[in-house]
C-alpha positions as CSV (number, residue, x, y, z in Angstrom):
1,M,-23.6,50.6,27.5
2,G,-26.9,51.1,25.8
3,S,-25.4,50.9,22.4
4,V,-23.6,47.7,23.3
5,D,-26.8,46.1,24.5
6,K,-28.6,47.2,21.3
7,A,-25.8,45.7,19.2
8,I,-26.1,42.4,21.1
9,K,-29.9,42.3,20.6
10,N,-29.5,42.9,16.9
11,H,-26.9,40.1,16.6
12,V,-29.2,37.6,18.4
13,K,-32.1,38.7,16.2
14,D,-30.0,38.1,13.1
15,D,-29.0,34.6,14.3
16,M,-32.7,33.8,14.8
17,V,-33.5,35.0,11.3
18,A,-30.7,32.9,9.9
19,E,-31.8,29.8,11.8
20,K,-35.3,30.3,10.5
21,N,-34.0,30.6,6.9
22,V,-32.0,27.5,7.3
23,G,-35.0,25.6,8.6
24,S,-37.0,26.7,5.6
25,L,-34.2,25.6,3.3
26,D,-34.2,22.2,5.0
27,K,-37.9,21.9,4.5
28,N,-37.5,22.8,0.8
29,A,-34.7,20.3,0.4
30,K,-36.8,17.5,1.9
31,K,-39.7,18.5,-0.2
32,S,-37.4,18.5,-3.2
33,S,-36.0,15.1,-2.4
34,V,-39.6,13.7,-2.0
35,N,-40.6,15.1,-5.3
36,T,-37.4,13.6,-6.9
37,E,-38.1,10.2,-5.5
38,S,-41.8,10.3,-6.6
39,A,-40.8,11.4,-10.1
40,P,-40.9,8.6,-12.7
41,K,-37.5,6.9,-13.3
42,E,-36.2,6.2,-16.8
43,T,-35.1,2.7,-17.5
44,A,-32.3,1.6,-19.9
45,T,-33.4,0.0,-23.1
46,F,-30.0,-1.2,-24.2
47,F,-26.6,-2.1,-22.9
48,L,-23.1,-1.9,-24.3
49,D,-21.0,-5.1,-24.9
50,A,-17.3,-5.4,-24.6
51,A,-16.8,-3.8,-28.0
52,G,-18.9,-0.8,-27.1
53,V,-21.8,-1.9,-29.4
54,R,-25.4,-1.3,-28.3
55,K,-27.3,-4.6,-27.7
56,P,-31.1,-5.0,-26.9
57,I,-31.8,-5.6,-23.2
58,E,-34.5,-8.2,-23.9
59,G,-33.4,-11.7,-22.9
60,I,-30.3,-10.5,-21.1
61,H,-29.7,-12.0,-17.7
62,I,-26.8,-10.8,-15.4
63,K,-25.5,-13.6,-13.2
64,P,-24.6,-12.7,-9.6
65,Y,-20.9,-12.8,-8.8
66,H,-19.9,-15.1,-5.9
67,F,-17.1,-13.4,-4.0
68,A,-16.2,-16.8,-2.5
69,H,-15.0,-17.9,-5.9
70,P,-11.2,-18.0,-5.8
71,R,-8.9,-17.4,-8.6
72,C,-7.3,-20.7,-9.4
73,F,-5.0,-20.0,-12.3
74,S,-2.7,-17.2,-13.4
75,H,-3.1,-15.7,-16.9
76,S,-0.2,-17.8,-18.2
77,E,-1.5,-21.0,-16.7
78,M,-5.0,-20.4,-18.2
79,D,-3.4,-19.8,-21.6
80,F,-1.5,-23.1,-21.3
81,L,-4.7,-24.9,-20.4
82,Q,-6.6,-23.3,-23.2
83,Q,-3.9,-24.5,-25.7
84,A,-3.9,-28.0,-24.1
85,Y,-7.6,-28.4,-24.4
86,S,-7.6,-27.0,-28.0
87,D,-4.9,-29.5,-29.0
88,W,-6.8,-32.3,-27.4
89,L,-10.0,-31.6,-29.3
90,R,-8.2,-32.2,-32.5
91,F,-7.3,-35.8,-31.4
92,F,-10.8,-36.2,-29.8
93,K,-12.4,-35.5,-33.1
94,T,-10.8,-38.6,-34.6
95,Y,-11.8,-40.7,-31.6
96,G,-15.4,-39.6,-31.9
97,T,-15.5,-40.4,-35.6
98,L,-14.2,-43.9,-35.0
99,T,-16.4,-44.6,-32.0
100,L,-19.7,-43.3,-33.5
101,K,-18.9,-44.6,-37.0
102,T,-19.9,-41.3,-38.6
103,D,-18.4,-37.9,-39.3
104,F,-17.9,-36.3,-35.9
105,Q,-17.3,-32.6,-35.4
106,V,-16.5,-31.0,-32.1
107,K,-16.0,-27.3,-31.3
108,Q,-15.1,-25.6,-28.0
109,E,-17.6,-23.0,-27.0
110,Y,-15.7,-21.8,-23.9
111,L,-13.2,-22.9,-21.3
112,N,-13.5,-21.1,-18.0
113,V,-13.5,-21.5,-14.2
114,Q,-16.9,-21.9,-12.5
115,T,-18.0,-22.7,-9.0
116,Y,-19.8,-26.0,-8.4
117,A,-22.9,-23.9,-7.5
118,N,-22.9,-22.2,-10.9
119,F,-22.3,-25.4,-12.8
120,L,-25.2,-27.1,-10.9
121,T,-27.6,-24.3,-11.7
122,E,-26.8,-24.3,-15.4
123,N,-27.2,-28.1,-15.8
124,A,-30.1,-28.8,-13.4
125,K,-32.1,-30.5,-16.2
126,S,-29.3,-32.6,-17.8
127,V,-28.0,-36.0,-17.7
128,I,-25.1,-35.8,-15.2
129,I,-22.3,-38.4,-15.3
130,V,-20.3,-38.3,-12.1
131,F,-16.6,-39.4,-12.0
132,S,-13.7,-39.2,-9.7
133,A,-9.9,-39.6,-9.7
134,A,-8.7,-42.8,-8.1
135,Q,-7.9,-42.5,-4.4
136,T,-9.2,-38.9,-4.1
137,D,-12.4,-37.2,-3.1
138,N,-12.4,-35.0,-6.2
139,L,-15.6,-35.2,-8.2
140,G,-15.8,-34.4,-11.8
141,F,-19.0,-34.1,-14.0
142,I,-20.1,-34.6,-17.6
143,A,-23.4,-32.9,-18.4
144,L,-25.5,-33.2,-21.6
145,P,-29.2,-32.4,-22.3
146,I,-31.5,-35.4,-21.9
147,A,-32.7,-35.3,-25.5
148,F,-29.2,-35.2,-26.8
149,A,-28.2,-38.1,-24.5
150,L,-31.0,-40.2,-25.8
151,N,-30.0,-39.5,-29.4
152,L,-26.4,-40.3,-28.6
153,I,-27.5,-43.6,-27.1
154,R,-29.6,-44.4,-30.2
155,K,-26.5,-43.7,-32.3
156,L,-24.4,-46.0,-30.2
157,L,-27.0,-48.7,-30.7
158,G,-27.0,-48.1,-34.5
159,S,-30.5,-46.8,-34.6
160,I,-31.6,-43.7,-36.6
161,Q,-34.7,-43.0,-34.5
162,K,-34.8,-39.6,-32.9
163,E,-36.1,-38.8,-29.5
164,T,-37.0,-35.4,-28.0
165,L,-37.1,-34.1,-24.4
166,E,-40.8,-34.6,-24.3
167,T,-40.6,-38.3,-25.0
168,R,-39.2,-39.3,-21.6
169,V,-36.7,-38.1,-19.0
170,I,-35.6,-41.3,-17.4
171,L,-32.8,-43.6,-18.8
172,T,-33.1,-47.3,-18.5
173,P,-30.3,-49.4,-16.8
174,I,-29.2,-50.6,-20.2
175,E,-29.0,-47.1,-21.6
176,K,-27.1,-45.9,-18.6
177,N,-24.6,-48.7,-18.9
178,L,-24.1,-47.9,-22.6
179,L,-23.6,-44.2,-21.8
180,R,-21.3,-45.1,-19.0
181,Q,-19.0,-47.1,-21.3
182,F,-18.9,-44.3,-23.9
183,A,-18.1,-41.7,-21.2
184,E,-15.3,-43.9,-19.8
185,G,-13.7,-44.0,-23.2
186,C,-14.0,-40.2,-23.5
187,L,-12.4,-39.7,-20.1
188,Q,-9.6,-42.2,-20.8
189,H,-8.9,-40.3,-24.1
190,W,-8.7,-37.0,-22.2
191,S,-6.4,-38.5,-19.6
192,Q,-4.0,-39.9,-22.1
193,N,-4.0,-37.0,-24.6
194,I,-4.6,-33.8,-22.8
195,V,-0.8,-33.2,-22.3
196,N,2.1,-35.2,-23.6
197,D,4.6,-36.8,-21.3
198,I,2.5,-36.8,-18.1
199,K,1.3,-39.9,-16.3
200,P,-2.4,-40.5,-17.2
201,I,-4.9,-39.6,-14.4
202,S,-6.9,-42.6,-13.4
203,L,-10.6,-41.7,-13.6
204,Q,-13.6,-43.8,-12.8
205,I,-17.4,-43.3,-13.3
206,L,-19.4,-43.3,-10.0
207,G,-22.9,-43.0,-11.4
208,I,-25.3,-41.4,-13.9
209,E,-28.3,-39.3,-12.9
210,T,-31.0,-37.5,-14.9
211,G,-30.9,-34.3,-12.9
212,T,-28.8,-32.9,-10.1
213,R,-31.0,-33.9,-7.2
214,F,-29.2,-37.1,-6.2
215,I,-25.6,-36.5,-7.4
216,P,-23.0,-36.4,-4.7
217,K,-22.0,-32.9,-3.7
218,P,-18.5,-31.6,-2.9
219,K,-17.6,-30.6,0.6
220,Q,-17.7,-26.9,-0.4
221,T,-20.4,-25.4,-2.6
222,Y,-18.1,-22.9,-4.1
223,I,-15.3,-25.3,-5.0
224,P,-13.8,-24.2,-8.4
225,Y,-14.1,-26.2,-11.6
226,L,-12.5,-25.8,-15.0
227,V,-15.4,-26.2,-17.3
228,Q,-15.2,-26.9,-21.0
229,K,-18.4,-26.6,-23.1
230,Q,-18.3,-28.5,-26.4
231,T,-20.7,-28.5,-29.3
232,W,-20.9,-32.0,-30.9
233,T,-22.2,-32.7,-34.4
234,F,-22.6,-36.2,-35.8
235,G,-24.9,-37.0,-38.7
236,E,-27.9,-34.7,-38.3
237,E,-27.5,-34.4,-34.5
238,T,-26.1,-31.4,-32.7
239,G,-25.8,-31.1,-28.9
240,I,-23.8,-29.8,-26.0
241,W,-21.4,-31.9,-24.0
242,T,-20.0,-30.1,-20.9
243,L,-16.9,-31.4,-19.1
244,A,-16.1,-30.2,-15.6
245,F,-12.9,-31.0,-13.7
246,P,-12.1,-29.7,-10.2
247,C,-9.2,-27.4,-10.5
248,S,-7.2,-29.4,-7.9
249,L,-7.4,-32.4,-10.2
250,L,-5.4,-30.5,-12.9
251,T,-2.2,-30.4,-10.7
252,P,-0.2,-32.9,-12.9
253,I,-0.9,-30.8,-16.0
254,L,0.2,-27.6,-14.3
255,E,3.3,-29.3,-13.0
256,K,4.2,-30.0,-16.6
257,F,3.6,-26.4,-17.5
258,K,5.7,-25.1,-14.6
259,A,8.6,-27.4,-15.6
260,E,8.5,-26.0,-19.1
261,Q,8.2,-22.5,-17.8
262,E,11.3,-23.0,-15.6
263,K,13.3,-24.2,-18.6
264,F,12.2,-21.2,-20.6
265,N,13.1,-18.8,-17.7
266,Q,16.5,-20.5,-17.3
267,H,17.1,-20.2,-21.0
268,T,16.1,-16.6,-21.0
269,S,18.3,-15.8,-18.1
270,E,21.3,-17.4,-19.8
271,D,20.6,-15.3,-22.9
272,K,20.7,-12.2,-20.8
273,N,24.2,-13.0,-19.6
274,C,26.6,-11.2,-22.0
275,V,29.4,-13.3,-23.4
276,W,32.4,-11.3,-24.6
277,R,33.7,-12.2,-28.0
278,G,37.0,-11.0,-29.4
279,I,35.3,-9.8,-32.6
280,Y,33.5,-7.1,-30.6
281,S,36.8,-5.3,-29.9
282,D,37.0,-3.5,-33.2
283,I,33.4,-2.2,-33.2
284,D,33.3,1.6,-33.2
285,I,30.8,3.2,-30.9
286,P,30.2,7.0,-31.2
287,V,30.7,8.8,-27.8
288,T,29.4,12.3,-27.2
289,V,29.2,14.6,-24.1
290,E,26.7,17.3,-23.5
291,W,25.6,20.0,-21.1
292,Q,22.1,21.0,-20.3
293,Q,21.1,24.6,-20.3
294,T,17.8,26.5,-21.1
295,V,17.6,29.7,-23.1
296,T,14.7,31.7,-24.4
297,L,13.4,31.4,-27.9
298,K,14.1,35.1,-28.5
299,S,17.8,34.7,-27.7
300,I,18.0,31.7,-30.1
301,M,16.5,33.9,-32.9
302,D,19.2,36.5,-32.2
303,W,22.1,34.1,-32.6
304,Q,24.6,35.2,-35.2
305,P,28.1,34.1,-36.2
306,D,30.6,35.0,-33.4
307,T,27.8,35.0,-30.8
308,V,29.2,33.8,-27.4
309,L,27.0,31.7,-25.2
310,N,27.8,31.9,-21.5
311,F,27.4,28.7,-19.5
312,P,27.8,28.7,-15.7
313,I,31.1,27.1,-14.5
314,T,29.0,24.6,-12.5
315,T,27.8,23.1,-15.8
316,L,31.2,21.3,-16.1
317,E,30.2,19.3,-13.0
318,Q,27.0,18.1,-14.6
319,T,28.2,16.7,-17.9
320,I,26.4,13.7,-19.5
321,L,28.2,11.2,-21.6
322,K,26.3,9.3,-24.3
323,T,27.3,6.1,-26.1
324,N,25.6,5.5,-29.5
325,G,23.2,8.4,-28.6
326,I,22.0,6.8,-25.3
327,P,22.7,8.6,-22.0
328,K,25.1,6.3,-20.2
329,V,27.1,8.0,-17.4
330,K,27.4,11.4,-15.7
331,G,30.6,13.1,-14.7
332,R,32.8,16.2,-14.8
333,L,34.5,17.9,-17.8
334,G,37.9,19.5,-17.5
335,L,41.4,19.7,-19.0
336,S,44.3,17.3,-18.8
337,G,47.4,18.6,-20.5
338,E,46.5,19.4,-24.0
339,H,43.3,17.3,-24.0
340,I,39.7,17.8,-22.8
341,A,39.1,15.2,-20.1
342,F,35.9,13.6,-18.8
343,E,35.8,12.1,-15.3
344,I,33.1,9.5,-14.7
345,K,31.1,10.0,-11.5
346,G,28.4,7.3,-11.9
347,N,25.7,5.8,-14.0
348,I,23.0,8.0,-15.4
349,D,20.2,6.2,-13.5
350,E,21.8,6.6,-10.1
């Protein structure tokens, strides 16, 4: 019994020593973590773009992503809208030249989906033209920098005088009316030419504000908009014109796309249906059968004329038939009279 008691005491003593060691390790770990946190942290001095090229970090601002932002269009629908807007700009270039009585160049900078909140933030110091579709609550917006709006108005009046943002930030009623008429013409051109063979969308201007403080707001802050940013150049003037439509307002355009897509899918499905033609009857297709068996490389090196390869009899039950070199069916190989016979059991993919 004495030896047993002594063993128990030694075991308890070892456990106490182990706990003490663990406690010291915990203290060291905490101390280490404190030292790590207090150590100076290195900061990145560059970032990688989509092509993997290093770019300087100065002047880079990462916008927060709003998870309330829904995905409005599929990839194919977005491709269709991209093509529709690109085609429209070709016609709009002519319209701008005739309206402004000078060479007018327009280029699309981007076409993407943004929330109303993002659009509002980016154009807080712009002239905002608010419009809507007839008999709906959908609001659309045209935004352009104030200095560019003033120079556009001067051009519409036939003046060559330039104004800058520092000159003034308020438009007179006459200037607003002139800009309204021009914007109405642009919207009408968009409605009639964005996609062929659709009923034009009736759009009306609700008002013009220099800034976003008093513009009417949608019911939901994160309502999605399809935003097209354009660069305009006429004479010596260059400026940005941003056109924003609520995604729900583009339903007639997408209905046209879906109709064309259904026709394409129907045509494709008809093409997939094989139509037999008599001329096909005389086409020769090579047919082969094979077994599958593994052998060592050494045995292959030992092959000589008259070498006999032994295949299990069950191999006959696992024969593969190929047509034109493509595995087609599986079956069983055997004899039928004086011929080698192949019995089809099923398709190769079953």
